[in-house]
Every structure is written in structure tokens, then in C-alpha cells.
C-alpha positions in Angstrom: 96.2 130.7 90.0 99.7 131.4 91.4 102.5 129.7 89.6 103.5 127.8 92.7 99.9 126.4 93.0 99.7 125.1 89.4 101.7 121.9 90.1 102.9 119.4 87.5 100.6 118.7 84.5 98.9 115.4 83.7 101.7 114.6 81.2 104.2 114.7 84.0 102.2 112.1 86.0 102.1 109.8 83.0 105.8 110.3 82.2 107.1 109.5 85.7 105.6 106.1 85.4 106.9 105.5 81.9 110.3 106.8 82.7 110.6 104.7 85.8 109.6 101.6 83.8 111.9 102.4 80.9 114.9 103.0 83.1 114.3 99.7 85.0 114.4 97.9 81.7 117.8 99.2 81.0 120.0 96.8 83.0 122.6 98.8 84.8 123.7 96.2 87.3 126.8 97.1 89.2 128.6 94.2 90.7 131.5 96.2 91.8 134.0 94.7 89.3 133.8 97.4 86.7 131.6 95.6 84.3 128.6 97.9 84.7 127.6 100.1 81.7 125.4 103.0 82.6 125.7 104.7 79.2 122.4 103.5 77.7 120.5 104.9 80.8 122.5 108.1 80.6 121.7 108.5 76.9 118.0 107.9 77.7 118.0 110.7 80.3 120.1 113.0 78.2 117.7 112.7 75.2 114.7 113.6 77.3 116.5 116.5 78.9 117.5 117.8 75.5 113.8 117.5 74.4 112.9 119.8 77.2 115.5 122.4 76.2 118.0 121.5 78.9 121.5 121.0 77.6 123.1 117.8 79.1 126.8 117.0 79.3 127.8 113.4 79.2 131.1 112.6 81.0 133.0 109.4 81.5 136.1 108.4 83.4 135.9 104.8 82.0 134.2 104.0 78.7 130.6 103.2 79.2 130.5 104.5 82.8 128.5 107.6 81.9 127.4 110.5 84.0 124.9 113.2 82.9 125.1 116.8 84.2 122.9 119.7 83.3 122.1 123.2 84.7 118.7 124.9 84.7 119.1 128.7 85.2 117.1 130.2 87.9 115.3 133.6 88.0 117.5 135.0 90.8 121.2 135.1 89.7 122.3 136.1 93.2 120.9 132.9 94.8 123.0 129.9 95.5 122.5 126.9 93.2 120.9 123.6 94.3 122.2 120.2 93.3 119.7 117.4 92.6 121.4 114.1 92.0 120.5 110.5 91.4 122.5 107.4 90.4 121.8 105.3 87.3 123.3 102.0 88.5 121.6 99.3 90.5 122.6 96.3 92.6 122.3 92.8 91.2 119.1 90.9 91.1 118.5 87.1 90.7 115.4 86.7 88.5 114.5 83.3 89.9 113.9 84.9 93.3 111.4 87.5 92.0 107.7 87.4 91.5 108.2 89.7 88.4 111.4 89.7 86.3 113.6 92.4 87.9 114.3 94.1 84.7 110.9 94.0 83.2 109.7 97.4 84.5 106.2 95.8 84.5 103.3 98.0 85.7 100.8 95.7 87.4 97.9 96.6 89.6 99.1 100.2 90.0 102.6 99.2 90.9 105.9 99.5 89.0 108.1 96.5 89.5 111.8 96.0 89.1 115.3 96.6 90.3 115.7 100.3 90.8 112.1 101.0 91.5 113.1 102.6 94.8 116.9 102.7 94.6 116.8 104.9 92.7 115.4 105.1 89.2 112.1 106.3 90.6 113.8 109.5 91.8 115.7 109.8 88.5 112.3 109.6 86.7 110.6 112.0 89.1 113.2 114.7 88.5 113.1 114.2 84.8 109.2 114.4 84.7 109.3 117.7 86.8 111.9 119.3 84.5 109.9 118.4 81.4 106.7 119.7 82.9 108.5 123.0 83.6 109.5 123.3 79.9 105.8 122.8 78.9 104.6 125.3 81.4 107.3 127.9 81.0 108.4 127.5 84.6 111.8 128.5 85.9 113.1 127.8 89.5 114.2 130.7 91.7 117.7 129.4 92.0 119.9 127.5 89.5 119.2 123.8 89.7 122.1 121.5 88.7 121.0 118.0 87.8 123.5 115.1 88.1 122.7 111.5 87.0 125.7 109.5 88.2 127.4 106.2 87.5 128.9 103.8 90.1 127.1 104.8 93.3 126.5 101.2 94.2 130.3 100.6 94.3 133.1 103.0 94.9 131.7 106.1 93.0 135.1 106.4 91.4 133.5 106.5 87.9 130.6 108.6 89.2 130.2 111.3 91.7 133.8 111.0 92.9 135.0 111.5 89.3 132.7 114.5 88.8 133.7 116.1 92.1 137.5 115.7 91.5 137.6 116.4 87.7 134.6 118.6 86.9 133.9 120.8 89.9 133.1 123.8 87.7 129.9 122.1 86.7 128.7 122.5 90.3 129.8 126.1 90.7 127.5 127.9 93.2 125.9 124.8 94.6 125.7 125.0 98.4 123.1 122.3 99.0 121.9 119.1 97.4 119.0 116.6 97.6 119.0 112.9 96.7 117.8 109.5 97.7 116.6 107.9 100.9 114.4 110.4 102.6 110.9 111.8 102.7 109.3 108.3 102.3 106.3 107.5 104.4 106.7 105.2 107.3 103.8 103.8 109.4 105.0 102.7 112.8 101.4 102.3 114.1 97.8 102.7 112.8 96.9 106.3 112.3 100.6 107.6 112.4 102.5 108.5 109.2 106.1 109.6 109.5 108.3 111.1 106.7 111.9 110.9 107.7 114.2 113.4 105.9 117.8 112.5 106.0 120.2 115.1 107.5 123.1 112.8 108.1 125.0 109.7 106.9 127.3 107.4 108.7 130.7 107.2 107.1 131.7 104.1 105.1 134.6 102.1 106.3 135.0 98.9 104.3 137.9 97.0 105.7 140.2 94.2 104.5 141.6 92.0 107.3 144.7 89.8 106.6 145.9 87.1 108.9 149.3 85.5 108.3 150.6 82.3 109.8 152.7 79.2 109.2 151.6 77.1 106.2 151.7 73.4 106.6 150.0 70.0 106.5 146.4 69.9 107.8 147.2 66.9 110.0 149.9 68.5 111.9 149.8 70.7 115.0 149.9 74.3 114.0 149.8 77.1 116.6 150.2 79.8 114.0 147.2 78.9 111.8 146.2 82.0 109.7 142.6 80.7 109.4 142.2 80.4 113.2 143.7 83.8 113.8 141.4 85.4 111.3 138.3 83.5 112.5 139.0 84.7 116.1 139.3 88.3 115.0 136.2 88.1 112.9 134.2 86.7 115.8 135.4 89.5 118.1 134.4 92.1 115.6 131.0 90.5 114.9 130.2 90.2 118.6 131.5 93.6 119.7 128.9 95.8 121.4 129.6 99.4 120.4 128.9 102.3 122.8 126.2 104.8 122.2 127.3 107.9 120.3 124.5 110.4 119.6 125.1 112.9 116.8 123.1 116.1 116.6 120.8 114.6 113.9 120.0 111.6 116.0 119.4 113.7 119.0 116.9 115.7 117.0 115.3 112.5 115.7 114.9 111.0 119.2 113.5 114.3 120.6 110.9 114.6 117.9 109.9 111.0 117.9 109.5 111.0 121.7 107.3 114.1 121.5 105.1 112.4 118.9 104.7 109.4 121.3 104.1 111.7 124.3 107.2 110.5 126.0 108.9 113.1 128.3 112.6 112.8 127.7 115.8 114.9 127.6 118.5 113.3 125.4 121.0 115.7 127.0 120.3 114.7 130.6 123.0 112.9 132.5 122.5 109.2 132.4 120.1 109.3 129.5 119.3 105.7 128.4 119.1 105.6 124.7 118.2 102.0 124.4 115.3 102.4 126.9 113.8 105.2 124.8 114.2 103.1 121.7 112.3 100.3 123.3 109.4 102.7 124.1 109.3 103.9 120.5 108.4 100.5 119.2 108.5 100.1 115.4 109.5 103.8 115.0 112.8 102.9 116.6 113.9 101.4 113.3 114.4 104.8 112.0 117.1 105.6 114.6 118.5 102.3 116.0 121.1 101.7 113.3 122.6 105.2 113.8 123.1 105.4 117.5 126.4 103.5 117.3 129.3 102.8 115.1 129.1 99.3 113.6 131.3 96.7 111.9 129.8 93.5 110.3 132.0 90.8 108.8 130.7 90.0 105.3 133.3 87.9 103.3 136.1 85.4 104.1 138.7 83.7 101.8 141.5 81.2 102.7 143.2 78.1 101.4 143.1 76.0 98.3 142.9 72.4 99.6 141.3 70.8 102.6 144.5 69.2 103.9 146.7 72.3 103.5 146.9 75.0 106.2 147.3 78.2 104.2 149.8 80.9 105.2 147.3 83.7 104.7 143.6 84.3 105.2 141.5 87.3 104.3 138.2 88.7 105.4 136.2 91.8 104.6 134.1 93.9 107.0 131.4 96.5 106.4 132.1 99.2 108.9 130.2 102.4 109.4 131.4 105.4 111.4 129.3 108.2 112.9 130.4 111.8 112.7 132.9 112.3 115.5 133.3 108.5 115.9 136.2 107.9 113.5 138.9 107.8 116.2 136.9 105.4 118.3 136.4 103.2 115.2 140.1 102.9 114.5 141.1 102.3 118.1 138.5 99.6 118.4 139.6 97.8 115.2 143.2 97.8 116.4 142.1 96.1 119.6 139.7 93.6 118.1 142.0 92.4 115.3 144.8 91.8 117.7 148.5 91.4 117.0 148.2 88.6 114.4 145.7 90.2 112.0 146.4 93.4 110.0 143.6 95.6 108.8 143.3 98.4 106.3 140.6 100.6 104.8 139.5 98.9 101.6 137.1 101.8 100.9 136.5 104.8 103.0 134.0 107.7 102.9 133.5 110.5 105.4 130.3 110.7 107.6 128.0 113.7 107.0 125.7 115.9 109.0 123.4 118.7 107.7 121.6 121.1 110.0 118.0 120.3 110.9 117.3 123.8 112.1 118.1 125.3 108.7 115.7 127.1 106.3 116.4 124.3 103.8 115.1 121.6 106.2 112.1 123.8 107.0 111.3 124.1 103.3 111.7 120.3 102.8 109.4 119.7 105.7 106.8 122.2 104.4 106.8 120.6 100.9 106.0 117.2 102.2 103.4 118.4 104.7 101.7 120.4 102.1 100.7 117.2 100.3 100.1 115.1 103.4 99.0 117.5 106.2 98.4 114.5 108.5 102.0 113.3 108.1 104.8 114.1 110.5 108.3 115.0 109.1 111.2 113.9 111.3 114.9 114.2 110.8 117.0 111.0 110.7 120.5 109.8 109.8 121.1 107.2 107.2 122.8 104.0 108.3 124.5 103.7 104.9 125.5 106.4 102.5 124.9 108.1 99.1 126.8 110.2 96.5 126.3 113.2 98.9 129.6 112.1 100.5 131.5 112.7 97.3 129.7 116.0 96.6 130.5 117.2 100.1 134.1 117.7 99.0 132.8 120.6 97.0 131.2 122.2 100.1 127.7 120.9 99.2 125.5 120.1 102.1 123.3 117.1 101.4 119.8 116.0 102.4 118.0 112.7 101.7 114.8 113.8 100.0 113.1 111.4 97.5 109.5 111.8 98.5 107.1 108.8 98.3 103.8 108.3 100.0 103.6 104.5 100.5 100.7 102.4 101.8 100.9 100.8 105.2 102.4 97.4 105.0 104.8 98.2 102.2 108.3 97.9 103.8 110.4 100.6 102.1 113.5 99.6 103.9 113.2 95.9 102.9 112.8 96.9 99.2 116.3 98.5 99.2 118.6 95.9 97.6 115.8 93.3 98.3 113.7 91.0 96.3 110.5 92.2 94.5 111.5 95.9 94.6 108.5 97.9 93.5 106.9 101.3 93.9 103.2 102.3 93.6 102.2 104.6 90.8 100.4 106.8 93.4 103.7 107.1 95.3 105.4 108.4 92.1 102.7 110.9 91.5 103.1 112.1 95.1 106.8 112.5 94.7 106.5 114.5 91.5 104.1 116.9 93.2 106.3 117.4 96.2 109.5 117.8 94.2 107.9 120.2 91.8 106.6 122.3 94.7 110.0 122.3 96.5 112.2 122.9 93.5 110.1 125.8 92.2 110.6 127.8 95.4 113.7 126.4 97.0 
């Protein structure tokens, strides 16, 4: 049997379930205030890498906010290195809202439950299981594989991938491409059709702080310079704004391939092409593309005042903005217009948008790895509406793809599980992911 056909051993399939469950039980909640402590999870990962003969390096910008980096030498010293990265932190979860405690890691009826089951301790566990299987089987990848388990992805990444990229770039020497979360999951838009979207782009992050200033005074008096009113009007304009269509190369490719699968004759480059009309024809499959055909800005938080009968002199709001590649200038100009003369705005946190080629040998190999284990599935490119640590690693010249393979049953809404209640992943999906990752990483 050829080495590439051997696949992961049975121990790897058992370990991926155990590792996912164990990591979920390590509470690494990141509320964005700096109180998260990823170190216990980092130590868990590092110990299991060391057991497999892989030497991990633990790095911190802030005590307790720990990252793990390790390099597995490949057989071809002339080949570029590949980065495989996943984050160890998770978003908060309110136990009272869940069917199963979010940090129990319970395995019930063939499903692993808990915060991080899909975002993204499952991928962390899959990679760990593959690497340990290689050690048992004496397998080495063709190219160097650099592993990075990061802190702080769910907030600013300042203690995680941003810190690694800025202060430890040498650990990623030779890396030209990377894979991480939010891609290669199965999506069932209609009976008999299974899609596997692989991410080749990300909208840029543009978290904004809006500040309105006015004249403070008594709540019973006439006040034509009310900061709260000014802010509310600006927030309403932003929330109601209809952004123009802006198609990136990744989205064009996604629309073209989806239209072909549905037997729709279309040319996205034709004059007068109606993006929204095509999306309507695609039905549920449009959900893969709809969030990324435009820039967006959604108000999320507001704060003003300290007493009901006092008009404050200042009011503040926050907006989650997202920018497409090439859409940054449009975004800034639109914010200037929508906020108006009485409200100042600034970037509270900003990350660049990304695009990776979908006609590259890398994308072709990612496609082939998925279709090898689900020949009836259809891989399509897509762009993420949000973002990942790939943005930070792009500063090192690393092209990122979203590739965290899972074969999910129809009816399990992968998108709703992200940051949602009752996050969970089937054991069979983890086994599928281990097999796909093992195959891809051996020959990448």
C-alpha cells in the first residue's frame, strides 16, 4: 500500500474525539477585556506534540496568553513551508441557554458538545491527531509544516497571531501558504446536493467607534445640540444604508461555479449583470455568497448619559464594519457621509481584507483532498464574511485558505453553530476531517 493511501490509524480517530472534548473542557473564554487565559490549553497541546517527537515553543506577550508554535521538517528541503494554524480561545457561552453545559465536552449520541466544537477546537484536535499518527507511522510531509496554536483570535489578536507575526517572524520562515478555520465544511442547499465551500478570501475588519458631542443640559429644556439625538440619527443612517454590489475575484468564481451547478446560464462579467437576481435563483446556496457581495456596517453598541433627566454632552456607539478587497476607499467615504458633521468616527480595530487565488495548484489540491473522501460532493470557492488569524499572518507574505474539513449531516446548520448556542460536532465529521487533513498535508 502506498504511503499516501494508508491514512490515519484507528488511534488517530479515537484521539481526535478525546482531544476535542478535553480542549472544550479547558475554559478559554475570551470576552475581549484581557482576562482570557489560554495557557492551560496551550500546555495541553504542547505536551501532546512533545509526546509525538515534535518540539513546541510556548510564547507569550501577556502572562497567560500563550501561543504554541512547532515545525515538522519535510522530506523536500527545497519546498516552501506550509502554515497550519488554529486558535485556542473561544467566545463566551451562557450555560443556562444550552442543552448541554458549554464546557462539559460531553460526547452524546455520536456528537461532541461544547463551546469550541466548531470554532475551533475541533480543528486544533484534528491537526494534533494527524501529527501524532504520523509519529506512530513514521510519516513525514513533503514540505515543512509549521503548526501555530494561537491566543486571542476572538478579540484583537494582539496577544496571538499579531504578536507572533510582529515579534517572531523567524518561526514562520519559508511559509508561503496557510490553512485554518471556516472552510471545507459540508453544506446541503437542497436534497441530493452537497457543497464544500473552501475559503479563498476574507472581508476586512473595520470596527468603528462613533462619538457625538453636544450641549449638556437639563432633560426638560429645549436642546438642539443633543449628543444622543445626533448619535442616534447617525446610527440609523448607517444601519439602514444599502451598500452597492462589489464583486471580488473570489466571489465571481463562487457565483460562476454555483450557477453552473444549478444549470443557470450566467456571465458575471456581462454589462448589467444582476447579482441579486442570481442570488435569488440560487435559493439556500446564496447564503454562501450573499454576505460578501457588498461592504457592510452594523451598529452593535451604544452608551450615553448617567441620569434620565440629564442630557449628556457626549454619546458613543460602536459599529461592526466589514470591507471587501478594493472597497476600503468606498467604506471610508461612506462613513464620512453617513456620520455627518456632528459625529466623529475612528477605527477602533482594523484588519485588511484578503484574497487568495482560486486557480492555484494549492486550491486544486485542497479540492482534490475533499472530493477524494466525498466523490459526490462539490467544492466551491467562497469568501468569509468575517475573518481569521490569516489576516495577521498575511503580513509575513503567507496566503491563507479556510480549510477545516467536516462532513456534516443535512439539517445541522454549521453557520448557526459559530458563536451560537448548543455548538456541537458529530464524531463522524471529526473522523472525516482527520482523513482529509492527513491526505492533504502528506502531499501538499
